[in-house]
C-alpha positions as CSV (number, residue, x, y, z in Angstrom):
1,X,-170.9,7.6,-19.1
2,X,-167.2,7.6,-18.3
3,X,-166.7,4.2,-19.9
4,X,-168.5,5.3,-23.1
5,X,-166.2,8.4,-23.2
6,X,-163.1,6.2,-22.8
7,X,-164.4,3.9,-25.6
8,X,-165.0,6.8,-28.0
9,X,-161.6,8.3,-27.2
10,X,-159.8,5.0,-27.8
11,X,-161.7,4.5,-31.1
12,X,-160.9,8.0,-32.3
13,X,-157.2,7.5,-31.5
14,X,-157.2,4.2,-33.4
15,X,-158.9,5.7,-36.4
16,X,-156.7,8.8,-36.5
17,X,-153.6,6.7,-36.2
18,X,-154.9,4.4,-38.9
19,X,-155.5,7.2,-41.3
20,X,-152.1,8.7,-40.5
21,X,-150.4,5.3,-41.1
22,X,-152.2,4.6,-44.4
23,X,-152.0,8.1,-45.9
24,X,-149.4,10.5,-44.4
25,X,-146.8,8.0,-43.5
26,X,-147.3,6.1,-46.7
27,X,-146.0,9.2,-48.4
28,X,-143.2,9.6,-45.9
29,X,-142.0,6.1,-46.3
30,X,-138.2,5.6,-46.5
31,X,-137.3,2.8,-49.0
32,X,-140.8,1.4,-48.7
33,X,-140.5,1.3,-44.8
34,X,-143.1,3.1,-42.8
35,X,-143.8,3.2,-39.1
36,X,-146.3,0.9,-37.5
37,X,-148.7,3.3,-35.7
38,X,-151.2,0.5,-34.9
39,X,-148.5,-1.4,-33.1
40,X,-147.6,1.7,-31.1
41,X,-151.2,2.4,-30.2
42,X,-151.7,-1.2,-29.1
43,X,-148.6,-1.2,-26.9
44,X,-149.2,2.3,-25.4
45,X,-152.8,1.6,-24.5
46,X,-152.0,-1.9,-23.3
47,X,-149.2,-0.5,-21.1
48,X,-151.5,2.2,-19.7
49,X,-154.8,0.3,-19.3
50,X,-153.8,-3.3,-18.6
51,X,-153.8,-6.6,-20.4
52,X,-157.5,-7.1,-21.2
53,X,-158.0,-3.7,-22.7
54,X,-154.6,-4.0,-24.5
55,X,-155.8,-7.3,-26.0
56,X,-159.0,-5.7,-27.2
57,X,-157.4,-2.6,-28.6
58,X,-154.7,-4.7,-30.3
59,X,-157.4,-6.9,-31.8
60,X,-159.3,-3.9,-33.2
61,X,-156.1,-2.3,-34.6
62,X,-155.0,-5.6,-36.1
63,X,-158.4,-6.4,-37.7
64,X,-158.5,-2.9,-39.1
65,X,-155.1,-3.5,-40.7
66,X,-156.2,-7.0,-41.9
67,X,-159.2,-5.6,-43.6
68,X,-157.3,-3.0,-45.5
69,X,-153.8,-4.4,-46.1
70,X,-153.2,-8.0,-45.2
71,X,-153.3,-10.9,-47.7
72,X,-154.6,-13.2,-45.0
73,X,-157.4,-12.3,-42.5
74,X,-156.5,-12.5,-38.8
75,X,-152.7,-12.5,-38.8
76,X,-152.4,-8.8,-37.9
77,X,-155.2,-9.1,-35.5
78,X,-153.6,-12.0,-33.6
79,X,-150.2,-10.4,-33.6
80,X,-151.3,-7.0,-32.3
81,X,-153.7,-8.5,-29.8
82,X,-150.8,-10.6,-28.5
83,X,-148.5,-7.5,-28.2
84,X,-151.3,-5.4,-26.6
85,X,-151.8,-8.2,-24.0
86,X,-148.1,-8.6,-23.3
87,X,-147.6,-4.9,-22.9
88,X,-150.5,-4.9,-20.5
89,X,-148.7,-7.4,-18.4
90,X,-145.9,-4.9,-18.0
91,X,-148.3,-2.3,-16.6
92,X,-148.5,-4.3,-13.4
93,X,-144.7,-4.4,-13.0
94,X,-143.7,-0.9,-14.0
95,X,-145.0,2.7,-13.7
96,X,-145.6,4.9,-16.6
97,X,-143.3,7.6,-15.5
98,X,-140.9,8.1,-18.4
99,X,-140.9,7.3,-22.1
100,X,-137.8,5.0,-22.2
101,X,-139.5,1.7,-21.4
102,X,-142.6,2.1,-23.5
103,X,-140.5,3.1,-26.5
104,X,-138.2,0.2,-25.9
105,X,-141.3,-2.0,-25.6
106,X,-142.6,-0.6,-29.0
107,X,-139.2,-1.4,-30.6
108,X,-139.1,-4.9,-29.3
109,X,-142.7,-5.5,-30.2
110,X,-142.0,-4.3,-33.7
111,X,-139.1,-6.8,-34.0
112,X,-141.4,-9.6,-32.8
113,X,-144.1,-8.4,-35.2
114,X,-141.6,-8.5,-38.1
115,X,-140.4,-11.9,-37.1
116,X,-143.9,-13.4,-36.9
117,X,-144.8,-11.8,-40.2
118,X,-141.7,-13.4,-41.8
119,X,-142.7,-16.8,-40.4
120,X,-146.4,-16.6,-41.3
121,X,-146.1,-14.8,-44.7
122,X,-142.7,-15.9,-46.2
123,X,-141.3,-18.9,-44.4
124,X,-144.4,-20.9,-44.7
125,X,-144.1,-20.4,-48.5
126,X,-140.5,-21.6,-48.5
127,X,-139.0,-18.2,-49.0
128,X,-136.0,-18.3,-46.7
129,X,-134.3,-14.9,-46.8
130,X,-134.4,-14.0,-43.2
131,X,-131.0,-12.2,-43.1
132,X,-132.0,-9.8,-45.9
133,X,-135.5,-9.4,-44.4
134,X,-134.0,-8.5,-41.0
135,X,-131.4,-6.0,-42.3
136,X,-133.5,-4.3,-45.0
137,X,-137.0,-4.4,-43.5
138,X,-137.3,-5.4,-39.8
139,X,-134.5,-3.2,-38.3
140,X,-135.3,0.0,-40.3
141,X,-139.0,-0.4,-39.5
142,X,-138.1,-0.9,-35.8
143,X,-136.0,2.3,-35.8
144,X,-138.6,4.4,-37.7
145,X,-141.4,3.1,-35.5
146,X,-139.4,3.9,-32.4
147,X,-138.7,7.5,-33.6
148,X,-142.4,8.1,-34.4
149,X,-143.4,6.3,-31.2
150,X,-141.8,9.0,-29.0
151,X,-144.2,11.8,-29.7
152,X,-147.2,9.5,-30.3
153,X,-146.8,7.8,-26.9
154,X,-146.4,11.2,-25.3
155,X,-149.7,12.3,-27.0
156,X,-151.5,9.1,-25.9
157,X,-150.3,9.7,-22.3
158,X,-151.6,13.3,-22.4
159,X,-155.0,12.0,-23.6
160,X,-155.0,9.3,-21.0
161,X,-154.1,11.7,-18.2
162,X,-156.6,14.3,-19.3
163,X,-159.7,12.1,-20.0
164,X,-159.2,8.5,-18.9
165,X,-157.3,8.3,-15.7
166,X,-159.3,7.6,-12.6
167,X,-159.0,10.5,-10.3
168,X,-159.1,10.1,-6.6
169,X,-161.4,12.3,-4.6
170,X,-158.9,13.1,-1.9
171,X,-155.3,14.1,-2.4
172,X,-152.3,12.7,-0.4
173,X,-152.4,15.6,2.0
174,X,-156.1,15.0,2.8
175,X,-155.2,11.3,3.5
176,X,-152.4,12.3,5.9
177,X,-154.6,14.8,7.7
178,X,-157.3,12.1,8.2
179,X,-154.7,9.7,9.6
180,X,-153.5,12.3,12.1
181,X,-157.0,13.2,13.1
182,X,-157.8,9.6,14.1
183,X,-154.9,9.3,16.5
């Protein structure tokens, strides 16, 4: 039952962020740049839940974007699955205590996302204008995504803490009392 609830919560989060990205933030675009909420969701859930779930969530987010926006099927899915998997690798190394590292991870993932999009969509068609693409598209999107990622990651953490985190039956004081009772 708990797994089904987690699955529904993750899907609702993905669909709400997708609707926000495709409607609200499409109207709030600055010079045609809008934040990548699907990337933020993939990185945040990958960082919180681990690499396998991050891979799956990234794949779902990417395929949803592929179906709606992408000229080629599978590019967004592969890139977001890769970023979800890599952010899940960091969940083993670091604790989710503050927002600094996850926001930094979102920003760096957005740069990698933009670079891979440039290679797959433009460079393969012999359109070599990387400097302009970096200055006018990649960096502003990274900044805009990083700014929007701060409250979104905070909200995802609240949802994760409230509904999805595994709670231990005993607290730390109960464990210390049981240790002292044995001796």
